[in-house]
Biopython code that builds the backbone (N, CA, C, O; Angstrom):
import numpy as np
from Bio.PDB.StructureBuilder import StructureBuilder

atoms = [
    (1, "MET", "N", (21.451, 11.241, 10.477)),
    (1, "MET", "CA", (20.378, 10.287, 10.615)),
    (1, "MET", "C", (20.845, 8.936, 10.104)),
    (1, "MET", "O", (21.349, 8.817, 8.987)),
    (2, "ARG", "N", (20.672, 7.928, 10.933)),
    (2, "ARG", "CA", (21.060, 6.572, 10.554)),
    (2, "ARG", "C", (20.002, 5.929, 9.676)),
    (2, "ARG", "O", (18.807, 6.150, 9.869)),
    (3, "THR", "N", (20.444, 5.132, 8.711)),
    (3, "THR", "CA", (19.504, 4.384, 7.887)),
    (3, "THR", "C", (19.611, 2.913, 8.225)),
    (3, "THR", "O", (20.679, 2.431, 8.601)),
    (4, "SER", "N", (18.518, 2.207, 8.094)),
    (4, "SER", "CA", (18.469, 0.781, 8.376)),
    (4, "SER", "C", (19.264, 0.011, 7.327)),
    (4, "SER", "O", (19.228, 0.347, 6.143)),
    (5, "LYS", "N", (19.973, -1.012, 7.759)),
    (5, "LYS", "CA", (20.720, -1.832, 6.808)),
    (5, "LYS", "C", (19.789, -2.650, 5.924)),
    (5, "LYS", "O", (20.102, -2.919, 4.764)),
    (6, "ASN", "N", (18.660, -3.038, 6.468)),
    (6, "ASN", "CA", (17.680, -3.824, 5.721)),
    (6, "ASN", "C", (16.318, -3.129, 5.784)),
    (6, "ASN", "O", (15.448, -3.550, 6.547)),
    (7, "PRO", "N", (16.124, -2.078, 4.997)),
    (7, "PRO", "CA", (14.847, -1.370, 5.066)),
    (7, "PRO", "C", (13.701, -2.225, 4.525)),
    (7, "PRO", "O", (13.884, -3.011, 3.595)),
    (8, "MET", "N", (12.528, -2.060, 5.116)),
    (8, "MET", "CA", (11.343, -2.763, 4.640)),
    (8, "MET", "C", (10.764, -2.002, 3.457)),
    (8, "MET", "O", (10.853, -0.776, 3.393)),
    (9, "ALA", "N", (10.174, -2.731, 2.525)),
    (9, "ALA", "CA", (9.604, -2.113, 1.328)),
    (9, "ALA", "C", (8.082, -2.096, 1.433)),
    (9, "ALA", "O", (7.464, -3.099, 1.789)),
    (10, "GLY", "N", (7.489, -0.956, 1.122)),
    (10, "GLY", "CA", (6.040, -0.832, 1.167)),
    (10, "GLY", "C", (5.411, -0.653, -0.201)),
    (10, "GLY", "O", (4.187, -0.670, -0.332)),
    (11, "GLY", "N", (6.242, -0.481, -1.227)),
    (11, "GLY", "CA", (5.722, -0.254, -2.571)),
    (11, "GLY", "C", (4.931, -1.423, -3.122)),
    (11, "GLY", "O", (3.939, -1.235, -3.825)),
    (12, "VAL", "N", (5.371, -2.627, -2.803)),
    (12, "VAL", "CA", (4.662, -3.798, -3.306)),
    (12, "VAL", "C", (3.259, -3.881, -2.701)),
    (12, "VAL", "O", (2.328, -4.366, -3.345)),
    (13, "VAL", "N", (3.113, -3.411, -1.472)),
    (13, "VAL", "CA", (1.802, -3.396, -0.834)),
    (13, "VAL", "C", (0.862, -2.468, -1.591)),
    (13, "VAL", "O", (-0.305, -2.798, -1.805)),
    (14, "MET", "N", (1.371, -1.308, -1.996)),
    (14, "MET", "CA", (0.542, -0.370, -2.761)),
    (14, "MET", "C", (0.147, -0.955, -4.107)),
    (14, "MET", "O", (-0.999, -0.807, -4.533)),
    (15, "ALA", "N", (1.074, -1.615, -4.778)),
    (15, "ALA", "CA", (0.782, -2.196, -6.093)),
    (15, "ALA", "C", (-0.262, -3.311, -5.990)),
    (15, "ALA", "O", (-1.204, -3.362, -6.781)),
    (16, "ILE", "N", (-0.091, -4.188, -5.027)),
    (16, "ILE", "CA", (-1.026, -5.306, -4.874)),
    (16, "ILE", "C", (-2.401, -4.819, -4.444)),
    (16, "ILE", "O", (-3.410, -5.266, -4.989)),
    (17, "SER", "N", (-2.457, -3.913, -3.480)),
    (17, "SER", "CA", (-3.758, -3.440, -3.013)),
    (17, "SER", "C", (-4.490, -2.651, -4.094)),
    (17, "SER", "O", (-5.716, -2.724, -4.178)),
    (18, "THR", "N", (-3.767, -1.901, -4.921)),
    (18, "THR", "CA", (-4.398, -1.170, -6.016)),
    (18, "THR", "C", (-4.973, -2.133, -7.043)),
    (18, "THR", "O", (-6.087, -1.937, -7.527)),
    (19, "THR", "N", (-4.219, -3.167, -7.375)),
    (19, "THR", "CA", (-4.696, -4.166, -8.335)),
    (19, "THR", "C", (-5.910, -4.913, -7.799)),
    (19, "THR", "O", (-6.902, -5.093, -8.506)),
    (20, "VAL", "N", (-5.824, -5.343, -6.552)),
    (20, "VAL", "CA", (-6.948, -6.059, -5.942)),
    (20, "VAL", "C", (-8.168, -5.148, -5.857)),
    (20, "VAL", "O", (-9.288, -5.591, -6.109)),
    (21, "GLY", "N", (-7.967, -3.900, -5.509)),
    (21, "GLY", "CA", (-9.078, -2.949, -5.440)),
    (21, "GLY", "C", (-9.743, -2.737, -6.788)),
    (21, "GLY", "O", (-10.968, -2.648, -6.868)),
    (22, "ALA", "N", (-8.945, -2.655, -7.855)),
    (22, "ALA", "CA", (-9.508, -2.478, -9.193)),
    (22, "ALA", "C", (-10.311, -3.711, -9.615)),
    (22, "ALA", "O", (-11.383, -3.585, -10.207)),
    (23, "ILE", "N", (-9.795, -4.881, -9.314)),
    (23, "ILE", "CA", (-10.512, -6.124, -9.659)),
    (23, "ILE", "C", (-11.806, -6.212, -8.862)),
    (23, "ILE", "O", (-12.864, -6.524, -9.407)),
    (24, "TRP", "N", (-11.711, -5.935, -7.573)),
    (24, "TRP", "CA", (-12.906, -5.970, -6.727)),
    (24, "TRP", "C", (-13.933, -4.949, -7.208)),
    (24, "TRP", "O", (-15.126, -5.246, -7.281)),
    (25, "GLY", "N", (-13.465, -3.744, -7.536)),
    (25, "GLY", "CA", (-14.365, -2.706, -8.024)),
    (25, "GLY", "C", (-15.013, -3.070, -9.343)),
    (25, "GLY", "O", (-16.187, -2.772, -9.561)),
    (26, "ALA", "N", (-14.258, -3.714, -10.231)),
    (26, "ALA", "CA", (-14.816, -4.142, -11.518)),
    (26, "ALA", "C", (-15.917, -5.177, -11.312)),
    (26, "ALA", "O", (-16.925, -5.166, -12.019)),
    (27, "ARG", "N", (-15.727, -6.056, -10.359)),
    (27, "ARG", "CA", (-16.764, -7.065, -10.073)),
    (27, "ARG", "C", (-18.019, -6.428, -9.516)),
    (27, "ARG", "O", (-19.119, -6.951, -9.692)),
    (28, "GLU", "N", (-17.854, -5.286, -8.836)),
    (28, "GLU", "CA", (-18.997, -4.574, -8.262)),
    (28, "GLU", "C", (-19.571, -3.529, -9.218)),
    (28, "GLU", "O", (-20.566, -2.877, -8.903)),
    (29, "GLY", "N", (-18.942, -3.370, -10.391)),
    (29, "GLY", "CA", (-19.413, -2.393, -11.364)),
    (29, "GLY", "C", (-18.842, -0.998, -11.166)),
    (29, "GLY", "O", (-19.298, -0.054, -11.812)),
    (30, "GLN", "N", (-17.860, -0.844, -10.295)),
    (30, "GLN", "CA", (-17.245, 0.464, -10.003)),
    (30, "GLN", "C", (-15.719, 0.323, -9.980)),
    (30, "GLN", "O", (-15.114, 0.406, -8.911)),
    (31, "PRO", "N", (-15.094, 0.112, -11.134)),
    (31, "PRO", "CA", (-13.639, -0.116, -11.131)),
    (31, "PRO", "C", (-12.832, 1.083, -10.628)),
    (31, "PRO", "O", (-11.810, 0.900, -9.966)),
    (32, "SER", "N", (-13.270, 2.293, -10.928)),
    (32, "SER", "CA", (-12.525, 3.475, -10.463)),
    (32, "SER", "C", (-12.582, 3.606, -8.950)),
    (32, "SER", "O", (-11.573, 3.908, -8.312)),
    (33, "ALA", "N", (-13.750, 3.381, -8.375)),
    (33, "ALA", "CA", (-13.884, 3.449, -6.917)),
    (33, "ALA", "C", (-13.046, 2.366, -6.253)),
    (33, "ALA", "O", (-12.412, 2.612, -5.227)),
    (34, "GLY", "N", (-13.039, 1.180, -6.827)),
    (34, "GLY", "CA", (-12.226, 0.098, -6.275)),
    (34, "GLY", "C", (-10.744, 0.398, -6.362)),
    (34, "GLY", "O", (-9.988, 0.112, -5.434)),
    (35, "LEU", "N", (-10.328, 0.981, -7.491)),
    (35, "LEU", "CA", (-8.926, 1.346, -7.669)),
    (35, "LEU", "C", (-8.504, 2.379, -6.624)),
    (35, "LEU", "O", (-7.451, 2.240, -6.002)),
    (36, "LEU", "N", (-9.311, 3.397, -6.433)),
    (36, "LEU", "CA", (-8.979, 4.442, -5.458)),
    (36, "LEU", "C", (-9.011, 3.910, -4.023)),
    (36, "LEU", "O", (-8.185, 4.299, -3.197)),
    (37, "THR", "N", (-9.953, 3.032, -3.734)),
    (37, "THR", "CA", (-10.011, 2.431, -2.404)),
    (37, "THR", "C", (-8.775, 1.576, -2.156)),
    (37, "THR", "O", (-8.157, 1.659, -1.095)),
    (38, "GLY", "N", (-8.418, 0.756, -3.139)),
    (38, "GLY", "CA", (-7.223, -0.075, -3.012)),
    (38, "GLY", "C", (-5.969, 0.757, -2.858)),
    (38, "GLY", "O", (-5.086, 0.413, -2.072)),
    (39, "LEU", "N", (-5.881, 1.851, -3.599)),
    (39, "LEU", "CA", (-4.725, 2.737, -3.491)),
    (39, "LEU", "C", (-4.661, 3.370, -2.102)),
    (39, "LEU", "O", (-3.591, 3.458, -1.501)),
    (40, "GLY", "N", (-5.808, 3.806, -1.602)),
    (40, "GLY", "CA", (-5.848, 4.399, -0.255)),
    (40, "GLY", "C", (-5.419, 3.414, 0.820)),
    (40, "GLY", "O", (-4.654, 3.763, 1.719)),
    (41, "VAL", "N", (-5.905, 2.198, 0.729)),
    (41, "VAL", "CA", (-5.514, 1.160, 1.692)),
    (41, "VAL", "C", (-4.020, 0.877, 1.577)),
    (41, "VAL", "O", (-3.329, 0.738, 2.586)),
    (42, "GLY", "N", (-3.529, 0.793, 0.354)),
    (42, "GLY", "CA", (-2.101, 0.550, 0.143)),
    (42, "GLY", "C", (-1.231, 1.655, 0.708)),
    (42, "GLY", "O", (-0.178, 1.386, 1.286)),
    (43, "ILE", "N", (-1.664, 2.894, 0.545)),
    (43, "ILE", "CA", (-0.907, 4.028, 1.091)),
    (43, "ILE", "C", (-0.875, 3.964, 2.615)),
    (43, "ILE", "O", (0.170, 4.185, 3.227)),
    (44, "LEU", "N", (-2.014, 3.663, 3.224)),
    (44, "LEU", "CA", (-2.053, 3.567, 4.683)),
    (44, "LEU", "C", (-1.135, 2.465, 5.199)),
    (44, "LEU", "O", (-0.397, 2.675, 6.161)),
    (45, "ILE", "N", (-1.174, 1.295, 4.570)),
    (45, "ILE", "CA", (-0.319, 0.193, 5.003)),
    (45, "ILE", "C", (1.149, 0.537, 4.774)),
    (45, "ILE", "O", (1.997, 0.229, 5.612)),
    (46, "SER", "N", (1.452, 1.173, 3.647)),
    (46, "SER", "CA", (2.837, 1.564, 3.364)),
    (46, "SER", "C", (3.345, 2.585, 4.384)),
    (46, "SER", "O", (4.503, 2.529, 4.796)),
    (47, "LEU", "N", (2.488, 3.508, 4.785)),
    (47, "LEU", "CA", (2.878, 4.471, 5.822)),
    (47, "LEU", "C", (3.169, 3.771, 7.150)),
    (47, "LEU", "O", (4.112, 4.129, 7.854)),
    (48, "LEU", "N", (2.356, 2.779, 7.481)),
    (48, "LEU", "CA", (2.602, 2.023, 8.711)),
    (48, "LEU", "C", (3.928, 1.276, 8.629)),
    (48, "LEU", "O", (4.682, 1.246, 9.601)),
    (49, "ILE", "N", (4.219, 0.676, 7.483)),
    (49, "ILE", "CA", (5.494, -0.019, 7.292)),
    (49, "ILE", "C", (6.648, 0.966, 7.423)),
    (49, "ILE", "O", (7.657, 0.666, 8.061)),
    (50, "TRP", "N", (6.502, 2.126, 6.827)),
    (50, "TRP", "CA", (7.552, 3.146, 6.892)),
    (50, "TRP", "C", (7.789, 3.595, 8.335)),
    (50, "TRP", "O", (8.931, 3.739, 8.772)),
    (51, "LEU", "N", (6.694, 3.816, 9.067)),
    (51, "LEU", "CA", (6.837, 4.234, 10.463)),
    (51, "LEU", "C", (7.511, 3.156, 11.306)),
    (51, "LEU", "O", (8.360, 3.464, 12.142)),
    (52, "LEU", "N", (7.141, 1.899, 11.092)),
    (52, "LEU", "CA", (7.776, 0.808, 11.816)),
    (52, "LEU", "C", (9.258, 0.709, 11.469)),
    (52, "LEU", "O", (10.087, 0.489, 12.352)),
    (53, "ASP", "N", (9.594, 0.867, 10.206)),
    (53, "ASP", "CA", (10.985, 0.788, 9.779)),
    (53, "ASP", "C", (11.789, 1.963, 10.322)),
    (53, "ASP", "O", (12.951, 1.807, 10.697)),
    (54, "ARG", "N", (11.177, 3.119, 10.363)),
    (54, "ARG", "CA", (11.842, 4.311, 10.883)),
    (54, "ARG", "C", (12.127, 4.160, 12.377)),
    (54, "ARG", "O", (13.171, 4.586, 12.870)),
    (55, "ARG", "N", (11.185, 3.550, 13.082)),
    (55, "ARG", "CA", (11.336, 3.332, 14.521)),
    (55, "ARG", "C", (12.423, 2.287, 14.803)),
    (55, "ARG", "O", (13.121, 2.365, 15.814)),
    (56, "ARG", "N", (12.556, 1.319, 13.910)),
    (56, "ARG", "CA", (13.519, 0.230, 14.037)),
    (56, "ARG", "C", (14.951, 0.716, 13.860)),
    (56, "ARG", "O", (15.874, 0.152, 14.447)),
    (57, "ALA", "N", (15.140, 1.752, 13.060)),
    (57, "ALA", "CA", (16.500, 2.228, 12.727)),
    (57, "ALA", "C", (17.201, 2.875, 13.886)),
    (57, "ALA", "O", (18.342, 3.318, 13.749)),
]
sb = StructureBuilder()
sb.init_structure("model")
sb.init_model(0)
sb.init_chain("A")
sb.init_seg("    ")
for serial, (resi, resn, name, xyz) in enumerate(atoms, 1):
    if name == "N":
        sb.init_residue(resn, " ", resi, " ")
    sb.init_atom(name, np.array(xyz, "f"), 0.0, 1.0, " ", f" {name:<3s}", serial, name[0])
structure = sb.get_structure()
């Protein structure tokens, strides 16, 4: 299996979306729900990045 010379990174997307979700949730009075929502969104976006990078290789 070939690997891409310049793989795309999706981890930063998960970190940023989790942080933003926690802040948004805290403003709404539900920091845990916001954190989990942000994490879920980050995972989905990271999976899309991974699939695109895998297809590119």
